[in-house]
N, C-alpha and C positions, 0 to 999 in steps of 0.2 A: 477248239481246245481238244481236238481228238489227236490220237497218236499212240505210239507204243508206251505201255506202262500206265495208261489211263483206262479204267473200265467205264462202261456205259453209264453207270450210276454217277460217277464223278462228272462226266460230260453233261448229263442231264441236270445235275445240281448246279454246275457252273452256268449253264444256259438259263436256268430258272433264276439264279442270283443276278445275272446280267439283266434279265427282263425286269426283275423287281427294282434294281438300281435305276434302270432307265425310266421306269414308271415314276419313281420318287423324283428323279430329276425333272421330268415333265411337270409333275405336280408342284414342285418348288418354283418352277418358272411361272406357272399359272398363279401361284400364291403371290409372287412378286408383282405380277400384272394387276391382281386384285388390290394389293396394298397400294400400288401407284394410283389406281382408280379411286380408292378411299381418300388418299391425300388430295387428289383433284377435287373431290366433292367438298372436303373441308376447306380447301382454298376458295372454291366458289362460294361457300357459306360465308367465309370471312370477308370476301370482296363485296358481299351484299349486306354486311353489317352485323352478322351473327357472331357471338362469342364462341369460338371453337372449343375452348377449354370447357365451358359449360355444356356444350353439345356432347363432348366426349364423356363427361360425367353422366349425362342423360342416357347415352348409349350403354354405358357400363351398368347403370341402374336398371335399365329395361331388360338386360340379360339375366338379372338376378330373379330368383323366385321371390314372390311377395313377402313371405315370412322372413327371408334373409334380408330383403330390402328394409322391411319394418324394423328388424333387429339392428341393422347398421344405422338407420336414422335415429332410433332411440338412443343408441350408444353415443352417437355424435351429439345429440342434444344434452345428454348427461355430461359429457366432457365439456361442452360449451358452458353449461351452467356452472360446473365446477371451476371454470376459469373466468367466470363473470362476463362471458361474451353474449 
């Protein structure tokens, strides 16, 4: 992107932008690969008899801090009791 009418700052900024966009594109491709790998693991779990919906809930709960998990579980129990479940 060099040429008449462009100063070196614009060229450097364009080069930096291109490099950043290329990094993002590589990371997006890696993310897609990881997502595919996770789907494969859930598929393997399902084929061996595990309930993947429950596994997804467990993974979600394990990501939470304990006090947030406790709060969510208490709220769920409160709602269940209110609905007679």
